[in-house]
PDBQT receptor file of N, H, CA, C and O in Angstrom, charges set to zero:
ATOM      1  N   MET A   1       0.845  -1.172   0.000  1.00  0.00    +0.000 N 
ATOM      2  CA  MET A   1       0.000   0.000   0.000  1.00  0.00    +0.000 C 
ATOM      3  C   MET A   1       0.893   1.239   0.000  1.00  0.00    +0.000 C 
ATOM      4  O   MET A   1       1.827   1.355   0.794  1.00  0.00    +0.000 OA
ATOM      5  N   THR A   2       0.585   2.147  -0.898  1.00  0.00    +0.000 N 
ATOM      6  H   THR A   2      -0.173   2.052  -1.543  1.00  0.00    +0.000 HD
ATOM      7  CA  THR A   2       1.300   3.414  -0.963  1.00  0.00    +0.000 C 
ATOM      8  C   THR A   2       0.289   4.534  -0.823  1.00  0.00    +0.000 C 
ATOM      9  O   THR A   2      -0.656   4.634  -1.606  1.00  0.00    +0.000 OA
ATOM     10  N   TYR A   3       0.494   5.374   0.175  1.00  0.00    +0.000 N 
ATOM     11  H   TYR A   3       1.262   5.293   0.810  1.00  0.00    +0.000 HD
ATOM     12  CA  TYR A   3      -0.396   6.506   0.399  1.00  0.00    +0.000 C 
ATOM     13  C   TYR A   3       0.199   7.745  -0.250  1.00  0.00    +0.000 C 
ATOM     14  O   TYR A   3       1.373   8.055  -0.045  1.00  0.00    +0.000 OA
ATOM     15  N   HIS A   4      -0.610   8.460  -1.039  1.00  0.00    +0.000 N 
ATOM     16  H   HIS A   4      -1.564   8.209  -1.206  1.00  0.00    +0.000 HD
ATOM     17  CA  HIS A   4      -0.148   9.633  -1.772  1.00  0.00    +0.000 C 
ATOM     18  C   HIS A   4      -0.582  10.937  -1.109  1.00  0.00    +0.000 C 
ATOM     19  O   HIS A   4       0.191  11.894  -1.071  1.00  0.00    +0.000 OA
ATOM     20  N   ALA A   5      -1.798  10.986  -0.591  1.00  0.00    +0.000 N 
ATOM     21  H   ALA A   5      -2.426  10.209  -0.622  1.00  0.00    +0.000 HD
ATOM     22  CA  ALA A   5      -2.316  12.207   0.034  1.00  0.00    +0.000 C 
ATOM     23  C   ALA A   5      -3.457  11.849   0.959  1.00  0.00    +0.000 C 
ATOM     24  O   ALA A   5      -4.196  10.893   0.722  1.00  0.00    +0.000 OA
ATOM     25  N   ILE A   6      -3.591  12.634   2.019  1.00  0.00    +0.000 N 
ATOM     26  H   ILE A   6      -2.991  13.410   2.212  1.00  0.00    +0.000 HD
ATOM     27  CA  ILE A   6      -4.711  12.490   2.942  1.00  0.00    +0.000 C 
ATOM     28  C   ILE A   6      -5.286  13.875   3.172  1.00  0.00    +0.000 C 
ATOM     29  O   ILE A   6      -4.608  14.757   3.700  1.00  0.00    +0.000 OA
ATOM     30  N   ASP A   7      -6.544  14.067   2.773  1.00  0.00    +0.000 N 
ATOM     31  H   ASP A   7      -7.095  13.350   2.345  1.00  0.00    +0.000 HD
ATOM     32  CA  ASP A   7      -7.230  15.345   2.989  1.00  0.00    +0.000 C 
ATOM     33  C   ASP A   7      -8.212  15.183   4.131  1.00  0.00    +0.000 C 
ATOM     34  O   ASP A   7      -9.120  14.354   4.078  1.00  0.00    +0.000 OA
ATOM     35  N   GLU A   8      -8.016  15.984   5.161  1.00  0.00    +0.000 N 
ATOM     36  H   GLU A   8      -7.278  16.658   5.204  1.00  0.00    +0.000 HD
ATOM     37  CA  GLU A   8      -8.885  15.957   6.340  1.00  0.00    +0.000 C 
ATOM     38  C   GLU A   8     -10.234  16.562   5.986  1.00  0.00    +0.000 C 
ATOM     39  O   GLU A   8     -10.298  17.673   5.458  1.00  0.00    +0.000 OA
ATOM     40  N   VAL A   9     -11.312  15.840   6.272  1.00  0.00    +0.000 N 
ATOM     41  H   VAL A   9     -11.260  14.938   6.700  1.00  0.00    +0.000 HD
ATOM     42  CA  VAL A   9     -12.668  16.326   6.033  1.00  0.00    +0.000 C 
ATOM     43  C   VAL A   9     -13.299  16.802   7.332  1.00  0.00    +0.000 C 
ATOM     44  O   VAL A   9     -13.912  17.869   7.376  1.00  0.00    +0.000 OA
ATOM     45  N   ASP A  10     -13.147  16.004   8.400  1.00  0.00    +0.000 N 
ATOM     46  H   ASP A  10     -12.649  15.137   8.364  1.00  0.00    +0.000 HD
ATOM     47  CA  ASP A  10     -13.749  16.344   9.685  1.00  0.00    +0.000 C 
ATOM     48  C   ASP A  10     -13.003  15.611  10.791  1.00  0.00    +0.000 C 
ATOM     49  O   ASP A  10     -12.629  14.449  10.631  1.00  0.00    +0.000 OA
ATOM     50  N   VAL A  11     -12.789  16.288  11.906  1.00  0.00    +0.000 N 
ATOM     51  H   VAL A  11     -13.093  17.232  12.035  1.00  0.00    +0.000 HD
ATOM     52  CA  VAL A  11     -12.178  15.656  13.082  1.00  0.00    +0.000 C 
ATOM     53  C   VAL A  11     -12.997  16.070  14.294  1.00  0.00    +0.000 C 
ATOM     54  O   VAL A  11     -13.302  17.250  14.470  1.00  0.00    +0.000 OA
ATOM     55  N   SER A  12     -13.353  15.098  15.129  1.00  0.00    +0.000 N 
ATOM     56  H   SER A  12     -13.105  14.140  14.986  1.00  0.00    +0.000 HD
ATOM     57  CA  SER A  12     -14.083  15.409  16.356  1.00  0.00    +0.000 C 
ATOM     58  C   SER A  12     -13.473  14.630  17.512  1.00  0.00    +0.000 C 
ATOM     59  O   SER A  12     -12.869  13.574  17.324  1.00  0.00    +0.000 OA
ATOM     60  N   VAL A  13     -13.645  15.176  18.715  1.00  0.00    +0.000 N 
ATOM     61  H   VAL A  13     -14.135  16.034  18.867  1.00  0.00    +0.000 HD
ATOM     62  CA  VAL A  13     -13.191  14.514  19.935  1.00  0.00    +0.000 C 
ATOM     63  C   VAL A  13     -14.395  14.379  20.856  1.00  0.00    +0.000 C 
ATOM     64  O   VAL A  13     -15.063  15.367  21.160  1.00  0.00    +0.000 OA
ATOM     65  N   ASP A  14     -14.667  13.176  21.292  1.00  0.00    +0.000 N 
ATOM     66  H   ASP A  14     -14.124  12.373  21.045  1.00  0.00    +0.000 HD
ATOM     67  CA  ASP A  14     -15.776  12.900  22.189  1.00  0.00    +0.000 C 
ATOM     68  C   ASP A  14     -15.239  12.160  23.413  1.00  0.00    +0.000 C 
ATOM     69  O   ASP A  14     -14.128  11.631  23.398  1.00  0.00    +0.000 OA
ATOM     70  N   LEU A  15     -16.041  12.133  24.462  1.00  0.00    +0.000 N 
ATOM     71  H   LEU A  15     -16.944  12.562  24.475  1.00  0.00    +0.000 HD
ATOM     72  CA  LEU A  15     -15.712  11.346  25.642  1.00  0.00    +0.000 C 
ATOM     73  C   LEU A  15     -16.635  10.138  25.700  1.00  0.00    +0.000 C 
ATOM     74  O   LEU A  15     -17.854  10.264  25.589  1.00  0.00    +0.000 OA
ATOM     75  N   GLU A  16     -16.037   8.969  25.876  1.00  0.00    +0.000 N 
ATOM     76  H   GLU A  16     -15.046   8.867  25.966  1.00  0.00    +0.000 HD
ATOM     77  CA  GLU A  16     -16.796   7.737  26.081  1.00  0.00    +0.000 C 
ATOM     78  C   GLU A  16     -16.303   7.121  27.383  1.00  0.00    +0.000 C 
ATOM     79  O   GLU A  16     -15.136   6.743  27.495  1.00  0.00    +0.000 OA
ATOM     80  N   ASP A  17     -17.173   7.024  28.346  1.00  0.00    +0.000 N 
ATOM     81  H   ASP A  17     -18.121   7.331  28.255  1.00  0.00    +0.000 HD
ATOM     82  CA  ASP A  17     -16.811   6.520  29.684  1.00  0.00    +0.000 C 
ATOM     83  C   ASP A  17     -15.641   7.305  30.270  1.00  0.00    +0.000 C 
ATOM     84  O   ASP A  17     -14.789   6.739  30.956  1.00  0.00    +0.000 OA
ATOM     85  N   GLY A  18     -15.601   8.614  29.998  1.00  0.00    +0.000 N 
ATOM     86  H   GLY A  18     -16.293   9.074  29.441  1.00  0.00    +0.000 HD
ATOM     87  CA  GLY A  18     -14.585   9.479  30.564  1.00  0.00    +0.000 C 
ATOM     88  C   GLY A  18     -13.241   9.474  29.849  1.00  0.00    +0.000 C 
ATOM     89  O   GLY A  18     -12.303  10.136  30.294  1.00  0.00    +0.000 OA
ATOM     90  N   THR A  19     -13.137   8.738  28.751  1.00  0.00    +0.000 N 
ATOM     91  H   THR A  19     -13.900   8.200  28.390  1.00  0.00    +0.000 HD
ATOM     92  CA  THR A  19     -11.884   8.714  28.000  1.00  0.00    +0.000 C 
ATOM     93  C   THR A  19     -12.100   9.291  26.603  1.00  0.00    +0.000 C 
ATOM     94  O   THR A  19     -13.171   9.117  26.021  1.00  0.00    +0.000 OA
ATOM     95  N   PRO A  20     -11.089   9.977  26.058  1.00  0.00    +0.000 N 
ATOM     96  CA  PRO A  20     -11.249  10.609  24.761  1.00  0.00    +0.000 C 
ATOM     97  C   PRO A  20     -11.232   9.608  23.604  1.00  0.00    +0.000 C 
ATOM     98  O   PRO A  20     -10.512   8.610  23.611  1.00  0.00    +0.000 OA
ATOM     99  N   VAL A  21     -12.063   9.930  22.616  1.00  0.00    +0.000 N 
ATOM    100  H   VAL A  21     -12.649  10.740  22.611  1.00  0.00    +0.000 HD
ATOM    101  CA  VAL A  21     -12.104   9.181  21.363  1.00  0.00    +0.000 C 
ATOM    102  C   VAL A  21     -12.064  10.210  20.237  1.00  0.00    +0.000 C 
ATOM    103  O   VAL A  21     -12.915  11.097  20.161  1.00  0.00    +0.000 OA
ATOM    104  N   VAL A  22     -11.072  10.082  19.369  1.00  0.00    +0.000 N 
ATOM    105  H   VAL A  22     -10.381   9.362  19.430  1.00  0.00    +0.000 HD
ATOM    106  CA  VAL A  22     -10.938  10.975  18.224  1.00  0.00    +0.000 C 
ATOM    107  C   VAL A  22     -11.493  10.264  16.999  1.00  0.00    +0.000 C 
ATOM    108  O   VAL A  22     -11.109   9.130  16.711  1.00  0.00    +0.000 OA
ATOM    109  N   THR A  23     -12.398  10.926  16.273  1.00  0.00    +0.000 N 
ATOM    110  H   THR A  23     -12.710  11.847  16.507  1.00  0.00    +0.000 HD
ATOM    111  CA  THR A  23     -12.899  10.411  15.008  1.00  0.00    +0.000 C 
ATOM    112  C   THR A  23     -12.417  11.350  13.916  1.00  0.00    +0.000 C 
ATOM    113  O   THR A  23     -12.716  12.544  13.928  1.00  0.00    +0.000 OA
ATOM    114  N   ALA A  24     -11.669  10.796  12.973  1.00  0.00    +0.000 N 
ATOM    115  H   ALA A  24     -11.426   9.826  12.964  1.00  0.00    +0.000 HD
ATOM    116  CA  ALA A  24     -11.135  11.586  11.865  1.00  0.00    +0.000 C 
ATOM    117  C   ALA A  24     -11.645  11.006  10.559  1.00  0.00    +0.000 C 
ATOM    118  O   ALA A  24     -11.439   9.828  10.267  1.00  0.00    +0.000 OA
ATOM    119  N   ARG A  25     -12.311  11.841   9.778  1.00  0.00    +0.000 N 
ATOM    120  H   ARG A  25     -12.479  12.798  10.016  1.00  0.00    +0.000 HD
ATOM    121  CA  ARG A  25     -12.773  11.438   8.450  1.00  0.00    +0.000 C 
ATOM    122  C   ARG A  25     -11.888  12.104   7.412  1.00  0.00    +0.000 C 
ATOM    123  O   ARG A  25     -11.670  13.315   7.441  1.00  0.00    +0.000 OA
ATOM    124  N   THR A  26     -11.383  11.292   6.497  1.00  0.00    +0.000 N 
ATOM    125  H   THR A  26     -11.560  10.308   6.474  1.00  0.00    +0.000 HD
ATOM    126  CA  THR A  26     -10.479  11.798   5.469  1.00  0.00    +0.000 C 
ATOM    127  C   THR A  26     -10.889  11.275   4.104  1.00  0.00    +0.000 C 
ATOM    128  O   THR A  26     -11.675  10.336   3.985  1.00  0.00    +0.000 OA
ATOM    129  N   ARG A  27     -10.344  11.898   3.096  1.00  0.00    +0.000 N 
ATOM    130  H   ARG A  27      -9.705  12.661   3.193  1.00  0.00    +0.000 HD
ATOM    131  CA  ARG A  27     -10.356  11.349   1.741  1.00  0.00    +0.000 C 
ATOM    132  C   ARG A  27      -8.893  11.003   1.482  1.00  0.00    +0.000 C 
ATOM    133  O   ARG A  27      -8.034  11.883   1.424  1.00  0.00    +0.000 OA
ATOM    134  N   THR A  28      -8.623   9.704   1.328  1.00  0.00    +0.000 N 
ATOM    135  H   THR A  28      -9.321   8.989   1.376  1.00  0.00    +0.000 HD
ATOM    136  CA  THR A  28      -7.261   9.204   1.268  1.00  0.00    +0.000 C 
ATOM    137  C   THR A  28      -6.957   8.682  -0.128  1.00  0.00    +0.000 C 
ATOM    138  O   THR A  28      -7.611   7.763  -0.622  1.00  0.00    +0.000 OA
ATOM    139  N   GLU A  29      -5.950   9.290  -0.756  1.00  0.00    +0.000 N 
ATOM    140  H   GLU A  29      -5.419  10.036  -0.355  1.00  0.00    +0.000 HD
ATOM    141  CA  GLU A  29      -5.502   8.839  -2.078  1.00  0.00    +0.000 C 
ATOM    142  C   GLU A  29      -4.405   7.812  -1.872  1.00  0.00    +0.000 C 
ATOM    143  O   GLU A  29      -3.412   8.077  -1.194  1.00  0.00    +0.000 OA
ATOM    144  N   ALA A  30      -4.590   6.633  -2.463  1.00  0.00    +0.000 N 
ATOM    145  H   ALA A  30      -5.396   6.417  -3.014  1.00  0.00    +0.000 HD
ATOM    146  CA  ALA A  30      -3.627   5.558  -2.250  1.00  0.00    +0.000 C 
ATOM    147  C   ALA A  30      -3.623   4.597  -3.437  1.00  0.00    +0.000 C 
ATOM    148  O   ALA A  30      -4.572   4.533  -4.219  1.00  0.00    +0.000 OA
ATOM    149  N   THR A  31      -2.536   3.862  -3.541  1.00  0.00    +0.000 N 
ATOM    150  H   THR A  31      -1.765   3.914  -2.905  1.00  0.00    +0.000 HD
ATOM    151  CA  THR A  31      -2.447   2.729  -4.458  1.00  0.00    +0.000 C 
ATOM    152  C   THR A  31      -2.390   1.484  -3.588  1.00  0.00    +0.000 C 
ATOM    153  O   THR A  31      -1.457   1.293  -2.809  1.00  0.00    +0.000 OA
ATOM    154  N   ILE A  32      -3.413   0.635  -3.736  1.00  0.00    +0.000 N 
ATOM    155  H   ILE A  32      -4.172   0.790  -4.369  1.00  0.00    +0.000 HD
ATOM    156  CA  ILE A  32      -3.530  -0.568  -2.915  1.00  0.00    +0.000 C 
ATOM    157  C   ILE A  32      -3.655  -1.764  -3.838  1.00  0.00    +0.000 C 
ATOM    158  O   ILE A  32      -4.590  -1.848  -4.634  1.00  0.00    +0.000 OA
ATOM    159  N   TRP A  33      -2.716  -2.686  -3.734  1.00  0.00    +0.000 N 
ATOM    160  H   TRP A  33      -1.956  -2.618  -3.087  1.00  0.00    +0.000 HD
ATOM    161  CA  TRP A  33      -2.664  -3.874  -4.579  1.00  0.00    +0.000 C 
ATOM    162  C   TRP A  33      -2.773  -3.513  -6.062  1.00  0.00    +0.000 C 
ATOM    163  O   TRP A  33      -3.443  -4.206  -6.828  1.00  0.00    +0.000 OA
ATOM    164  N   GLY A  34      -2.111  -2.429  -6.459  1.00  0.00    +0.000 N 
ATOM    165  H   GLY A  34      -1.566  -1.867  -5.837  1.00  0.00    +0.000 HD
ATOM    166  CA  GLY A  34      -2.075  -2.018  -7.856  1.00  0.00    +0.000 C 
ATOM    167  C   GLY A  34      -3.218  -1.108  -8.274  1.00  0.00    +0.000 C 
ATOM    168  O   GLY A  34      -3.157  -0.521  -9.354  1.00  0.00    +0.000 OA
ATOM    169  N   GLY A  35      -4.247  -0.971  -7.470  1.00  0.00    +0.000 N 
ATOM    170  H   GLY A  35      -4.296  -1.448  -6.593  1.00  0.00    +0.000 HD
ATOM    171  CA  GLY A  35      -5.387  -0.101  -7.791  1.00  0.00    +0.000 C 
ATOM    172  C   GLY A  35      -5.210   1.268  -7.163  1.00  0.00    +0.000 C 
ATOM    173  O   GLY A  35      -4.929   1.382  -5.970  1.00  0.00    +0.000 OA
ATOM    174  N   HIS A  36      -5.373   2.296  -7.959  1.00  0.00    +0.000 N 
ATOM    175  H   HIS A  36      -5.601   2.204  -8.929  1.00  0.00    +0.000 HD
ATOM    176  CA  HIS A  36      -5.199   3.665  -7.475  1.00  0.00    +0.000 C 
ATOM    177  C   HIS A  36      -6.568   4.315  -7.339  1.00  0.00    +0.000 C 
ATOM    178  O   HIS A  36      -7.419   4.165  -8.216  1.00  0.00    +0.000 OA
ATOM    179  N   GLY A  37      -6.784   5.037  -6.245  1.00  0.00    +0.000 N 
ATOM    180  H   GLY A  37      -6.093   5.159  -5.533  1.00  0.00    +0.000 HD
ATOM    181  CA  GLY A  37      -8.064   5.709  -6.057  1.00  0.00    +0.000 C 
ATOM    182  C   GLY A  37      -8.048   6.607  -4.841  1.00  0.00    +0.000 C 
ATOM    183  O   GLY A  37      -7.035   6.753  -4.158  1.00  0.00    +0.000 OA
ATOM    184  N   ILE A  38      -9.197   7.203  -4.590  1.00  0.00    +0.000 N 
ATOM    185  H   ILE A  38     -10.020   7.085  -5.145  1.00  0.00    +0.000 HD
ATOM    186  CA  ILE A  38      -9.407   8.038  -3.410  1.00  0.00    +0.000 C 
ATOM    187  C   ILE A  38     -10.545   7.414  -2.616  1.00  0.00    +0.000 C 
ATOM    188  O   ILE A  38     -11.642   7.203  -3.133  1.00  0.00    +0.000 OA
ATOM    189  N   TRP A  39     -10.265   7.123  -1.357  1.00  0.00    +0.000 N 
ATOM    190  H   TRP A  39      -9.373   7.294  -0.937  1.00  0.00    +0.000 HD
ATOM    191  CA  TRP A  39     -11.243   6.455  -0.522  1.00  0.00    +0.000 C 
ATOM    192  C   TRP A  39     -11.637   7.333   0.661  1.00  0.00    +0.000 C 
ATOM    193  O   TRP A  39     -10.796   8.044   1.211  1.00  0.00    +0.000 OA
ATOM    194  N   PRO A  40     -12.908   7.290   1.056  1.00  0.00    +0.000 N 
ATOM    195  CA  PRO A  40     -13.336   7.955   2.288  1.00  0.00    +0.000 C 
ATOM    196  C   PRO A  40     -12.976   7.058   3.471  1.00  0.00    +0.000 C 
ATOM    197  O   PRO A  40     -13.612   6.027   3.692  1.00  0.00    +0.000 OA
ATOM    198  N   LEU A  41     -11.963   7.452   4.220  1.00  0.00    +0.000 N 
ATOM    199  H   LEU A  41     -11.447   8.290   4.041  1.00  0.00    +0.000 HD
ATOM    200  CA  LEU A  41     -11.467   6.640   5.321  1.00  0.00    +0.000 C 
ATOM    201  C   LEU A  41     -11.781   7.318   6.647  1.00  0.00    +0.000 C 
ATOM    202  O   LEU A  41     -11.539   8.512   6.821  1.00  0.00    +0.000 OA
ATOM    203  N   GLN A  42     -12.323   6.538   7.580  1.00  0.00    +0.000 N 
ATOM    204  H   GLN A  42     -12.519   5.567   7.439  1.00  0.00    +0.000 HD
ATOM    205  CA  GLN A  42     -12.604   7.038   8.927  1.00  0.00    +0.000 C 
ATOM    206  C   GLN A  42     -11.734   6.281   9.917  1.00  0.00    +0.000 C 
ATOM    207  O   GLN A  42     -11.646   5.054   9.872  1.00  0.00    +0.000 OA
ATOM    208  N   LEU A  43     -11.092   7.024  10.813  1.00  0.00    +0.000 N 
ATOM    209  H   LEU A  43     -11.163   8.021  10.850  1.00  0.00    +0.000 HD
ATOM    210  CA  LEU A  43     -10.317   6.432  11.900  1.00  0.00    +0.000 C 
ATOM    211  C   LEU A  43     -10.960   6.826  13.221  1.00  0.00    +0.000 C 
ATOM    212  O   LEU A  43     -11.210   8.006  13.466  1.00  0.00    +0.000 OA
ATOM    213  N   ARG A  44     -11.228   5.840  14.076  1.00  0.00    +0.000 N 
ATOM    214  H   ARG A  44     -11.025   4.881  13.877  1.00  0.00    +0.000 HD
ATOM    215  CA  ARG A  44     -11.701   6.101  15.445  1.00  0.00    +0.000 C 
ATOM    216  C   ARG A  44     -10.600   5.642  16.369  1.00  0.00    +0.000 C 
ATOM    217  O   ARG A  44     -10.283   4.454  16.437  1.00  0.00    +0.000 OA
ATOM    218  N   ILE A  45     -10.015   6.595  17.085  1.00  0.00    +0.000 N 
ATOM    219  H   ILE A  45     -10.272   7.560  17.030  1.00  0.00    +0.000 HD
ATOM    220  CA  ILE A  45      -8.850   6.329  17.924  1.00  0.00    +0.000 C 
ATOM    221  C   ILE A  45      -9.251   6.493  19.383  1.00  0.00    +0.000 C 
ATOM    222  O   ILE A  45      -9.613   7.588  19.814  1.00  0.00    +0.000 OA
ATOM    223  N   HIS A  46      -9.185   5.407  20.140  1.00  0.00    +0.000 N 
ATOM    224  H   HIS A  46      -8.890   4.517  19.790  1.00  0.00    +0.000 HD
ATOM    225  CA  HIS A  46      -9.503   5.408  21.564  1.00  0.00    +0.000 C 
ATOM    226  C   HIS A  46      -8.203   5.602  22.339  1.00  0.00    +0.000 C 
ATOM    227  O   HIS A  46      -7.159   5.073  21.956  1.00  0.00    +0.000 OA
ATOM    228  N   PHE A  47      -8.273   6.359  23.424  1.00  0.00    +0.000 N 
ATOM    229  H   PHE A  47      -9.121   6.789  23.734  1.00  0.00    +0.000 HD
ATOM    230  CA  PHE A  47      -7.100   6.650  24.240  1.00  0.00    +0.000 C 
ATOM    231  C   PHE A  47      -7.255   6.066  25.632  1.00  0.00    +0.000 C 
ATOM    232  O   PHE A  47      -8.371   5.872  26.115  1.00  0.00    +0.000 OA
ATOM    233  N   ALA A  48      -6.119   5.784  26.278  1.00  0.00    +0.000 N 
ATOM    234  H   ALA A  48      -5.213   5.941  25.885  1.00  0.00    +0.000 HD
ATOM    235  CA  ALA A  48      -6.090   5.280  27.656  1.00  0.00    +0.000 C 
ATOM    236  C   ALA A  48      -5.086   6.109  28.445  1.00  0.00    +0.000 C 
ATOM    237  O   ALA A  48      -4.049   6.519  27.925  1.00  0.00    +0.000 OA
ATOM    238  N   ARG A  49      -5.411   6.344  29.696  1.00  0.00    +0.000 N 
ATOM    239  H   ARG A  49      -6.254   6.011  30.119  1.00  0.00    +0.000 HD
ATOM    240  CA  ARG A  49      -4.520   7.103  30.576  1.00  0.00    +0.000 C 
ATOM    241  C   ARG A  49      -3.411   6.169  31.062  1.00  0.00    +0.000 C 
ATOM    242  O   ARG A  49      -3.680   5.098  31.605  1.00  0.00    +0.000 OA
ATOM    243  N   VAL A  50      -2.161   6.592  30.859  1.00  0.00    +0.000 N 
ATOM    244  H   VAL A  50      -1.943   7.462  30.418  1.00  0.00    +0.000 HD
ATOM    245  CA  VAL A  50      -1.000   5.840  31.332  1.00  0.00    +0.000 C 
ATOM    246  C   VAL A  50      -0.118   6.834  32.068  1.00  0.00    +0.000 C 
ATOM    247  O   VAL A  50       0.554   7.658  31.448  1.00  0.00    +0.000 OA
ATOM    248  N   GLY A  51      -0.123   6.753  33.388  1.00  0.00    +0.000 N 
ATOM    249  H   GLY A  51      -0.668   6.083  33.891  1.00  0.00    +0.000 HD
ATOM    250  CA  GLY A  51       0.612   7.734  34.185  1.00  0.00    +0.000 C 
ATOM    251  C   GLY A  51       0.024   9.116  33.985  1.00  0.00    +0.000 C 
ATOM    252  O   GLY A  51      -1.167   9.324  34.215  1.00  0.00    +0.000 OA
ATOM    253  N   ASP A  52       0.844  10.062  33.560  1.00  0.00    +0.000 N 
ATOM    254  H   ASP A  52       1.812   9.893  33.373  1.00  0.00    +0.000 HD
ATOM    255  CA  ASP A  52       0.392  11.434  33.306  1.00  0.00    +0.000 C 
ATOM    256  C   ASP A  52       0.035  11.683  31.847  1.00  0.00    +0.000 C 
ATOM    257  O   ASP A  52      -0.259  12.819  31.476  1.00  0.00    +0.000 OA
ATOM    258  N   SER A  53       0.053  10.650  31.014  1.00  0.00    +0.000 N 
ATOM    259  H   SER A  53       0.292   9.727  31.316  1.00  0.00    +0.000 HD
ATOM    260  CA  SER A  53      -0.137  10.819  29.569  1.00  0.00    +0.000 C 
ATOM    261  C   SER A  53      -1.360  10.057  29.078  1.00  0.00    +0.000 C 
ATOM    262  O   SER A  53      -1.816   9.099  29.701  1.00  0.00    +0.000 OA
ATOM    263  N   TRP A  54      -1.876  10.515  27.941  1.00  0.00    +0.000 N 
ATOM    264  H   TRP A  54      -1.506  11.294  27.435  1.00  0.00    +0.000 HD
ATOM    265  CA  TRP A  54      -2.905   9.792  27.216  1.00  0.00    +0.000 C 
ATOM    266  C   TRP A  54      -2.229   9.122  26.020  1.00  0.00    +0.000 C 
ATOM    267  O   TRP A  54      -1.546   9.780  25.236  1.00  0.00    +0.000 OA
ATOM    268  N   LEU A  55      -2.423   7.804  25.887  1.00  0.00    +0.000 N 
ATOM    269  H   LEU A  55      -2.978   7.269  26.524  1.00  0.00    +0.000 HD
ATOM    270  CA  LEU A  55      -1.833   7.058  24.779  1.00  0.00    +0.000 C 
ATOM    271  C   LEU A  55      -2.930   6.410  23.946  1.00  0.00    +0.000 C 
ATOM    272  O   LEU A  55      -3.925   5.921  24.480  1.00  0.00    +0.000 OA
ATOM    273  N   ALA A  56      -2.734   6.415  22.625  1.00  0.00    +0.000 N 
ATOM    274  H   ALA A  56      -1.926   6.812  22.191  1.00  0.00    +0.000 HD
ATOM    275  CA  ALA A  56      -3.673   5.720  21.748  1.00  0.00    +0.000 C 
ATOM    276  C   ALA A  56      -3.638   4.239  22.094  1.00  0.00    +0.000 C 
ATOM    277  O   ALA A  56      -2.569   3.629  22.117  1.00  0.00    +0.000 OA
ATOM    278  N   SER A  57      -4.807   3.659  22.364  1.00  0.00    +0.000 N 
ATOM    279  H   SER A  57      -5.675   4.155  22.346  1.00  0.00    +0.000 HD
ATOM    280  CA  SER A  57      -4.864   2.260  22.787  1.00  0.00    +0.000 C 
ATOM    281  C   SER A  57      -5.554   1.360  21.776  1.00  0.00    +0.000 C 
ATOM    282  O   SER A  57      -5.364   0.144  21.796  1.00  0.00    +0.000 OA
ATOM    283  N   ASN A  58      -6.354   1.946  20.889  1.00  0.00    +0.000 N 
ATOM    284  H   ASN A  58      -6.509   2.934  20.872  1.00  0.00    +0.000 HD
ATOM    285  CA  ASN A  58      -7.095   1.142  19.906  1.00  0.00    +0.000 C 
ATOM    286  C   ASN A  58      -7.520   2.066  18.768  1.00  0.00    +0.000 C 
ATOM    287  O   ASN A  58      -8.030   3.161  19.005  1.00  0.00    +0.000 OA
ATOM    288  N   THR A  59      -7.309   1.620  17.546  1.00  0.00    +0.000 N 
ATOM    289  H   THR A  59      -6.895   0.730  17.354  1.00  0.00    +0.000 HD
ATOM    290  CA  THR A  59      -7.734   2.375  16.367  1.00  0.00    +0.000 C 
ATOM    291  C   THR A  59      -8.511   1.429  15.448  1.00  0.00    +0.000 C 
ATOM    292  O   THR A  59      -8.074   0.313  15.168  1.00  0.00    +0.000 OA
ATOM    293  N   VAL A  60      -9.670   1.901  14.988  1.00  0.00    +0.000 N 
ATOM    294  H   VAL A  60     -10.025   2.807  15.216  1.00  0.00    +0.000 HD
ATOM    295  CA  VAL A  60     -10.475   1.147  14.039  1.00  0.00    +0.000 C 
ATOM    296  C   VAL A  60     -10.631   1.989  12.786  1.00  0.00    +0.000 C 
ATOM    297  O   VAL A  60     -11.075   3.135  12.848  1.00  0.00    +0.000 OA
ATOM    298  N   ALA A  61     -10.259   1.408  11.640  1.00  0.00    +0.000 N 
ATOM    299  H   ALA A  61      -9.899   0.476  11.591  1.00  0.00    +0.000 HD
ATOM    300  CA  ALA A  61     -10.399   2.086  10.352  1.00  0.00    +0.000 C 
ATOM    301  C   ALA A  61     -11.581   1.497   9.597  1.00  0.00    +0.000 C 
ATOM    302  O   ALA A  61     -11.801   0.286   9.605  1.00  0.00    +0.000 OA
ATOM    303  N   SER A  62     -12.337   2.374   8.946  1.00  0.00    +0.000 N 
ATOM    304  H   SER A  62     -12.158   3.358   8.940  1.00  0.00    +0.000 HD
ATOM    305  CA  SER A  62     -13.471   1.931   8.135  1.00  0.00    +0.000 C 
ATOM    306  C   SER A  62     -13.707   2.986   7.056  1.00  0.00    +0.000 C 
ATOM    307  O   SER A  62     -13.064   4.036   7.052  1.00  0.00    +0.000 OA
ATOM    308  N   THR A  63     -14.620   2.701   6.155  1.00  0.00    +0.000 N 
ATOM    309  H   THR A  63     -15.142   1.848   6.158  1.00  0.00    +0.000 HD
ATOM    310  CA  THR A  63     -15.013   3.699   5.170  1.00  0.00    +0.000 C 
ATOM    311  C   THR A  63     -16.264   4.401   5.685  1.00  0.00    +0.000 C 
ATOM    312  O   THR A  63     -16.940   3.910   6.588  1.00  0.00    +0.000 OA
ATOM    313  N   TRP A  64     -16.561   5.557   5.097  1.00  0.00    +0.000 N 
ATOM    314  H   TRP A  64     -16.012   5.957   4.363  1.00  0.00    +0.000 HD
ATOM    315  CA  TRP A  64     -17.744   6.343   5.503  1.00  0.00    +0.000 C 
ATOM    316  C   TRP A  64     -18.382   6.929   4.254  1.00  0.00    +0.000 C 
ATOM    317  O   TRP A  64     -17.770   6.970   3.187  1.00  0.00    +0.000 OA
ATOM    318  N   ARG A  65     -19.608   7.375   4.401  1.00  0.00    +0.000 N 
ATOM    319  H   ARG A  65     -20.106   7.341   5.267  1.00  0.00    +0.000 HD
ATOM    320  CA  ARG A  65     -20.334   8.011   3.293  1.00  0.00    +0.000 C 
ATOM    321  C   ARG A  65     -20.736   9.397   3.687  1.00  0.00    +0.000 C 
ATOM    322  O   ARG A  65     -21.359  10.107   2.897  1.00  0.00    +0.000 OA
TER     323      ARG A  65
């Protein structure tokens, strides 16, 4: 997979059970298995408190409309 460009469409931060979740919607230009295109990609990134820091603990990627 080769990523060529990522255009941010929308980013939001919500709290779920007191922990932050970032949802980022992008239009991602990439070549995947020889096919080139632009895909609507959504990333939901869950964070966990570790000491004094917040660390990304889980990310789920999907498409969106």
